N, C-alpha and C positions, 0 to 999 in steps of 0.2 A: 249811040250818043257819044261814044268816044271817051268815056270816063274810065280810068283804071280802077280795078276792083279795090285796091287799098284806099281809095277815096270814097267808097260807098259804105255807109253804116246803116244797118237796119236793126231796130230795137223792137222787142216784142214784150208785152207785159207778162204772158205766160203761155205755155203750150198745152196745158192740160196734162193728161196722163201720158205715160211713156209710149202708148200705142194709139194708132188712129190716123197716122199718115201726116200729121201737121209738120213733122220735121222734114218730110221729103216732098210735101205738096205745097210749099209756100210760094212757088213760082208764080202762080196765077195771081196772087195778091201783090207780089213785088212788081209784076208787069203793069198792074193797074196804077200803082202809085208812083212809079218811076217818072213818067212824062210830066205830071203836074209838079213834082218836086224839082225837076230839071228846069222847067219854064218859070216857076215862081222863085226859084233859088232859095227854097226853105223847106223845112221838114214838113211832111204830110202825114196825117193820121187817118187811118181807115179802120173803122170798127165794124165788125160783122155781127149781125144778130145770130141767135142759135140756128135758125133755119138756114141762113146763108152759109154759115160755118159748116154745118152738117152736109149741105149740098156740095160744097167745094172740096172738102177733104175726103180722103178715101174711106172706104168701108170694107167690111170683111169679104173675102173672096167667096162667092157662091161656088159650090162644086156640084157637078153632075157625076154620079158614081154608078158604074155598071159592075155587077158582081156575079160570080158563079161560086157555089159552094158544094162541096161534096162531103157526104157523111156515111157512116156505117149504119147498120140496122138498129143500133142502140142510140142513135142521134149524136154520136161523137163527130165533131168537125174534123175531117181529115185533109181537106184541100180548100183553098180559097184563091180565086183569081179576080183581081180588081183592076178596073180601068178608071183613072181619075181625070176629070176634065175640069180645070180651074178656069173661071171667068176672070181674066186679067183686066178687062176693060180696054180702053183705047190706047194705054201706054203700058210699058213693061213694069215700071216703078219697082216695087219689091216682090213681084210675083214669083221670081225664081226661088227666093228664100222661103216664101209661103209654100210653094210646091215641094221644095226640098224637105221641109219639116213634115208636111203631110205624108210624103213617101216614107220617111223615117218612122213615123208614129202610127201608120195606118194599121199595124197588127196589134195595136194597144198593148196589153200585157199578155195576150193569149199565145200559147205555143201551138201553132198549127203546123203539122209536119210538112205539108206541101203548100207553099205560099208564093204567089207571084203578084206583082204590082207594077203598073205602068202609069205614067202621068203625062199630061199635056197641059200647057197654058194656052188658053184660047183668046185671041184678040177679037174684041167685039166693038160695036159702036156705042157702047155704054160708058159712063164715066169710069175713070181708072179706079181699080181697087187697090188696096195697099195693106200693110201689115196692120193687124188688129189683134186683140188679146188671143194668144194661142198660136198664132202664125200658121194656120192650116191644120193644127192638131185636132181641134174640136170638130171640124168638118168630117174627119175620117175616123176618129177613134171608135165611134159607135158602130162602124160598119161590120167588123168581125163579130160583134155582139148580135147584130141583125142576122148575119149568116147563121150563127148558132141557133138563134130563135127560129129561123126558117127550117133548119134541120130538125128541130124539136117538133115543130108543127107537121112536117112531112112524116116523121116516124111515129107521131102521136105517143111520145114518151118523154121522160125526164132524162137529163144527161148532165154531164159535168164538162165545163170548159176548162182545160188545164192551162194554168199560167206557167210562165217560164221557170218559176221555182217549183219543179214537179214534186208532188206529194206534200208541199208545204202549205199550199192554199188552193182551194177549188172554189169555183162559182157554180152553184146549183141553179139551173134554169128550168122553170116549170112552164109548160104550155098554158096559154091563156084559153079559157073556156068561154064561149059565148053565152052559156047558160048562167054563169055566176055574175051577180051584179057587182060584187067587190072581191076580185081575186086576191088571194093571200100574197103578201109581200115576200 
């Protein structure tokens, strides 16, 4: 259209919360309203209903996680190996930051002596995913806990997952029994 950027003004009533991709995914809306505004030489208003808004803006990155866990005879987690695959969608958007946060937080608060993690962003034919509450942290934080639970089930025992503050706080994990209708918390 040949219009310099300083001559273009876009106003928005509100963006909602601080996460959810509206701040980085506004291009689709802007592309739709620019030609009519140019041809009519006046401001254009585009109001999306909730379904359209949720369909156009980004969502939380789904993760596919492969893991291996090693434990001793007492069910203590000694090693964890994680492979993270983040579904970035059809554009990169904020996927690098989301994977970065996932890689940094995947051990949660657990002190696992031998820990390895690798991550990949996968480009797919699905709509782009973007930053959402937690930026990849919620998708992976439970994983070491799952590894601990697997070790407990294999060893058929109770054990303690040591956190980084050694001897200050422990989480006691108990195996779930299929014979109990309401296992204790």
